[in-house]
C-alpha positions in Angstrom: -34.7 102.3 -116.3 -36.3 103.9 -113.4 -37.3 107.4 -113.1 -34.8 108.2 -110.5 -31.9 106.8 -112.9 -33.1 108.8 -115.8 -33.1 111.9 -113.9 -29.5 111.2 -112.5 -28.4 110.5 -116.0 -30.1 113.9 -117.2 -28.6 115.9 -114.5 -24.8 114.3 -114.9 -24.8 114.7 -118.7 -25.9 118.4 -118.2 -25.1 119.6 -114.7 -23.0 122.6 -115.9 -26.0 124.0 -117.6 -28.9 125.9 -116.2 -31.5 123.0 -115.8 -35.1 123.7 -114.9 -37.5 121.4 -113.1 -40.0 121.2 -115.8 -37.3 120.2 -118.4 -36.0 117.6 -115.8 -39.3 116.2 -115.1 -40.0 115.8 -118.8 -36.8 113.6 -119.2 -38.2 111.3 -116.6 -41.9 111.2 -117.6 -43.0 112.4 -113.9 -44.8 115.5 -112.9 -42.4 118.2 -111.5 -44.0 118.1 -108.0 -43.8 114.5 -107.7 -40.1 114.5 -108.8 -39.2 117.0 -106.5 -40.7 115.1 -103.6 -39.4 111.8 -104.8 -35.9 112.7 -105.8 -34.9 113.4 -102.1 -36.3 110.1 -100.9 -34.5 108.1 -103.4 -31.1 110.0 -103.3 -30.9 111.9 -100.1 -30.4 115.3 -101.9 -32.7 117.9 -103.1 -32.6 118.4 -106.8 -31.0 121.8 -106.4 -28.7 120.7 -103.7 -27.5 117.8 -105.8 -26.9 120.2 -108.7 -24.9 122.8 -106.6 -23.0 120.1 -104.8 -21.8 118.6 -108.1 -21.1 121.8 -109.8 -19.0 123.0 -106.7 -17.2 119.3 -106.3 -15.8 119.4 -109.9 -15.0 123.0 -109.5 -13.0 122.1 -106.5 -11.2 119.2 -108.3 -10.2 121.8 -110.9 -8.8 124.1 -108.5 -7.1 121.5 -106.5 -5.5 120.4 -110.0 -4.0 124.0 -110.3 -6.5 125.9 -112.3 -4.6 129.2 -113.1 -8.1 131.3 -113.2 -10.7 131.1 -110.4 -13.2 133.2 -112.6 -12.8 130.7 -115.4 -13.8 127.9 -112.9 -16.7 130.0 -111.6 -18.0 130.5 -115.1 -17.7 126.8 -115.9 -19.6 126.0 -112.8 -22.6 128.3 -113.7 -21.5 131.1 -111.7 -21.7 134.7 -113.2 -19.1 136.2 -111.0 -16.1 135.5 -108.9 -17.9 136.8 -105.7 -20.8 134.6 -106.1 -18.9 131.5 -106.7 -16.7 132.2 -103.7 -19.7 132.8 -101.5 -21.2 129.4 -102.7 -18.0 127.6 -102.5 -17.4 128.7 -98.8 -21.0 127.7 -97.9 -20.7 124.1 -99.5 -17.0 123.4 -98.2 -16.0 125.9 -95.5 -13.1 127.2 -97.5 -12.5 129.8 -100.0 -11.6 128.6 -103.8 -8.2 130.3 -103.3 -7.3 128.3 -100.4 -8.1 125.0 -102.2 -6.2 126.1 -105.3 -3.1 127.1 -103.0 -3.1 124.0 -101.0 -3.5 121.6 -104.1 -5.7 119.2 -102.1 -9.2 118.1 -101.6 -8.7 116.7 -98.1 -11.5 117.3 -95.6 -13.9 118.7 -98.3 -17.4 117.3 -98.2 -17.6 116.5 -101.9 -20.7 115.4 -103.7 -19.8 112.8 -106.1 -22.0 111.4 -108.8 -24.7 109.0 -107.6 -24.6 105.7 -109.3 -27.8 104.0 -109.0 -26.7 100.5 -110.1 -28.0 99.3 -106.9 -31.5 100.7 -107.8 -31.6 99.1 -111.3 -30.5 95.7 -110.1 -32.5 95.4 -106.9 -35.3 92.8 -107.1 -38.4 94.5 -105.4 -40.8 92.2 -104.4 -44.6 93.3 -104.8 -45.7 95.0 -101.5 -48.2 93.7 -99.2 -51.2 96.1 -99.1 -52.6 96.3 -95.7 -55.1 98.4 -93.9 -53.8 99.0 -90.5 -54.9 100.7 -87.3 -53.1 103.7 -85.8 -50.0 103.0 -83.9 -49.2 105.2 -81.0 -45.2 105.8 -80.5 -42.9 107.2 -78.0 -40.5 108.9 -80.2 -37.3 111.1 -80.4 -38.0 113.8 -82.9 -35.1 115.5 -84.9 -34.5 117.4 -88.3 -32.1 116.7 -90.7 -30.4 118.1 -93.9 -31.5 116.3 -96.7 -28.1 116.4 -98.4 -26.4 115.3 -95.5 -28.6 113.0 -93.1 -25.3 111.6 -91.3 -27.1 112.4 -87.9 -29.8 109.7 -88.0 -27.3 107.0 -86.4 -26.5 109.3 -83.6 -30.3 110.0 -82.9 -31.0 106.4 -82.7 -28.1 106.1 -80.4 -29.7 108.7 -78.3 -33.0 107.2 -78.3 -32.0 103.7 -77.3 -31.0 104.5 -73.7 -34.3 106.3 -73.3 -36.5 103.3 -74.0 -35.9 101.3 -70.7 -37.6 104.3 -68.9 -40.7 104.3 -70.8 -43.7 102.6 -69.1 -46.2 100.9 -71.4 -43.7 99.9 -74.2 -45.2 97.2 -76.3 -42.3 95.0 -77.0 -41.2 93.9 -80.4 -40.7 96.2 -83.3 -39.2 99.8 -83.7 -39.9 102.4 -86.1 -38.4 105.2 -88.2 -40.9 107.9 -89.0 -39.8 110.1 -92.1 -42.0 113.2 -91.8 -42.2 116.6 -93.5 -39.7 117.6 -96.0 -39.2 121.2 -96.8 -36.4 124.0 -97.2 -33.8 121.0 -97.8 -34.5 119.3 -94.5 -36.8 116.5 -93.3 -38.3 115.5 -89.9 -37.2 112.0 -88.7 -38.1 110.1 -85.5 -37.2 106.8 -84.1 -39.9 105.4 -81.9 -41.5 102.3 -80.3 -44.9 101.3 -79.8 -46.7 102.4 -76.5 -50.1 101.7 -75.0 -53.1 104.3 -75.4 -52.5 105.7 -71.8 -48.7 105.9 -71.9 -47.2 109.2 -71.0 -43.7 110.5 -71.9 -41.6 113.2 -70.9 -39.1 115.4 -72.8 -37.0 115.0 -75.1 -39.5 112.2 -76.1 -42.8 112.7 -77.5 -46.0 111.1 -78.6 -46.4 110.5 -82.3 -49.1 108.5 -84.1 -48.8 106.5 -87.2 -52.3 107.1 -88.7 -54.7 104.4 -89.6 -54.6 103.9 -93.2 -54.0 101.6 -96.2 -50.1 100.8 -96.3 -48.1 99.4 -99.0 -45.4 97.3 -97.2 -42.1 96.7 -98.9 -39.5 94.3 -97.7 -36.0 95.6 -97.8 -33.4 92.9 -98.6 -29.8 93.2 -97.0 -28.2 95.5 -94.8 -29.6 98.4 -93.4 -27.1 100.8 -95.0 -28.8 99.8 -98.4 -32.3 101.0 -97.4 -32.0 103.9 -99.9 -31.7 101.6 -103.0 -35.2 100.1 -101.9 -36.7 103.6 -101.5 -35.3 104.5 -105.0 -36.9 101.5 -106.3 -40.3 102.3 -104.8 -40.3 105.9 -105.6 -38.6 105.6 -109.0 -40.3 102.5 -110.5 -43.2 101.0 -108.4 -45.2 103.9 -107.3 -45.2 105.8 -110.8 -46.0 102.6 -112.6 -48.7 101.6 -110.3 -52.2 102.8 -110.1 -51.5 103.8 -106.4 -51.4 107.3 -105.0 -49.5 108.2 -101.9 -51.5 109.6 -99.1 -50.6 113.1 -97.8 -48.8 113.3 -94.5 -45.8 111.1 -93.3 -43.3 110.5 -96.2 -42.7 106.9 -95.3 -42.3 104.7 -92.5 -39.2 102.5 -91.7 -40.3 99.3 -89.8 -37.6 97.2 -87.9 -38.9 93.8 -86.9 -38.3 92.0 -83.6 -35.2 90.2 -85.1 -33.5 93.2 -86.3 -30.2 93.5 -84.7 -28.9 97.1 -84.6 -25.3 96.0 -83.9 -25.0 94.3 -87.4 -27.7 96.1 -89.5 -29.5 92.9 -90.3 -32.8 91.6 -89.7 -36.4 92.4 -90.8 -36.7 95.8 -92.4 -39.7 97.1 -94.1 -40.5 100.4 -95.9 -44.1 101.5 -95.4 -45.8 103.9 -98.0 -49.2 105.3 -97.1 -51.7 105.0 -99.8 -54.8 106.9 -100.6 -58.1 104.6 -100.7 
């Protein structure tokens, strides 16, 4: 069982409780700092964001079922007062607990359901190709997204596509998705194409460099929508059980080969993880 699956099982079995990072990390066999970085890469949620979302989702279901007492629901969700629960509930769903209870419906609520990682368990992750590669210079469209809801990434690619024909010095072939800094519940993401050393770009594009280093290149099998399962297998199984250590800097790079078709979501897709020498 991968570390990610162990973490999810622990969280789901005890999410109403006050769970500390150290306790969760011990259940997975990983260091707390590594787990806190790896969990969002594999699931799309920070640990605290997943816990908060799960608690409030179950609370919303109880309210929609006609719970007679909001305070008891708040206490069951781990909140010490009606006020704190209402504030968190409104921040999560945009509605008050009382509104959900009165309308007896979960319609239009952004619920956080339990993540089932069967895909990560069953995925057959081939050993990566380990390669030392030169720096790759990109024309990229930077953006920042919520780890708990990275739904803006397809729109970012849609905005980037029409800009590519206007870039002089594009090297035809692959495209890249660069996943950068992860902090404060958000992460940097930039779609890009390779450009020549002398190519200049103008706003909203920026020049970005994938650094020269040793990379573990993992092949993703299947549709682009299932990339997160490959990430879960990499960070929850391969990396903790290998002798490799991830390099500082970029979280990882998505590589889309020349045969990748963005209309169908099929074609060559790789996940590159930088490694320390």
